C-alpha positions in Angstrom: -21.4 -12.9 -18.3 -19.2 -11.6 -21.1 -18.0 -13.8 -24.0 -14.4 -13.4 -22.8 -15.3 -14.5 -19.2 -17.2 -17.6 -20.6 -14.2 -18.5 -22.7 -11.8 -18.1 -19.7 -14.1 -20.3 -17.6 -14.1 -22.9 -20.4 -10.3 -22.8 -20.8 -9.7 -23.1 -17.0 -12.0 -26.1 -16.8 -9.8 -27.8 -19.5 -6.5 -27.2 -17.7 -4.7 -30.2 -16.3 -4.7 -30.1 -12.5 -0.9 -29.4 -12.2 -1.4 -26.1 -14.2 -4.1 -24.8 -12.0 -2.0 -23.6 -9.0 0.3 -21.2 -11.1 -2.7 -19.8 -12.9 -4.5 -19.3 -9.6 -1.5 -17.3 -8.2 -1.5 -15.2 -11.3 -5.2 -14.4 -11.0 -4.9 -13.7 -7.2 -2.0 -11.3 -7.9 -4.2 -9.4 -10.3 -6.9 -9.0 -7.7 -4.7 -7.7 -4.9 -5.1 -4.0 -4.2 -2.2 -1.8 -5.2 -0.3 -0.2 -2.2 -1.6 3.1 -1.2 0.6 5.9 -2.2 0.2 9.1 -0.2 0.9 12.5 -1.6 2.5 14.5 1.1 3.6 17.8 -0.6 4.3 19.5 2.8 7.2 17.2 3.6 10.4 19.1 3.8 8.7 22.5 4.0 9.4 23.0 7.7 12.1 25.5 8.5 13.8 25.1 11.9 17.1 25.2 13.7 19.5 22.4 12.7 19.0 20.6 16.0 15.2 20.7 15.9 14.9 17.0 15.2 17.3 16.1 18.0 15.4 18.4 20.5 11.9 17.4 19.4 11.1 15.3 22.5 12.4 18.1 24.8 10.3 20.7 22.8 7.1 18.5 23.0 7.6 17.9 26.8 7.9 21.7 27.3 4.7 22.3 25.3 2.8 19.7 27.2 3.9 21.2 30.5 3.1 24.7 29.2 -0.5 23.7 28.2 -1.4 22.3 31.6 
């Protein structure tokens, strides 16, 4: 264990009980994983008619029927 970790353990052991909860929250916050950020460079590259989004369900149904 590093010297800094040993010191941290020692200092935490000396804390009054009422100060443990806020410190515990701080440490837990540091351990939480950062939210996943997805890079989606293709967003907005689709070219289509202006009503494409409105007609998407109709288009997909037609494609499903066509593939059968």
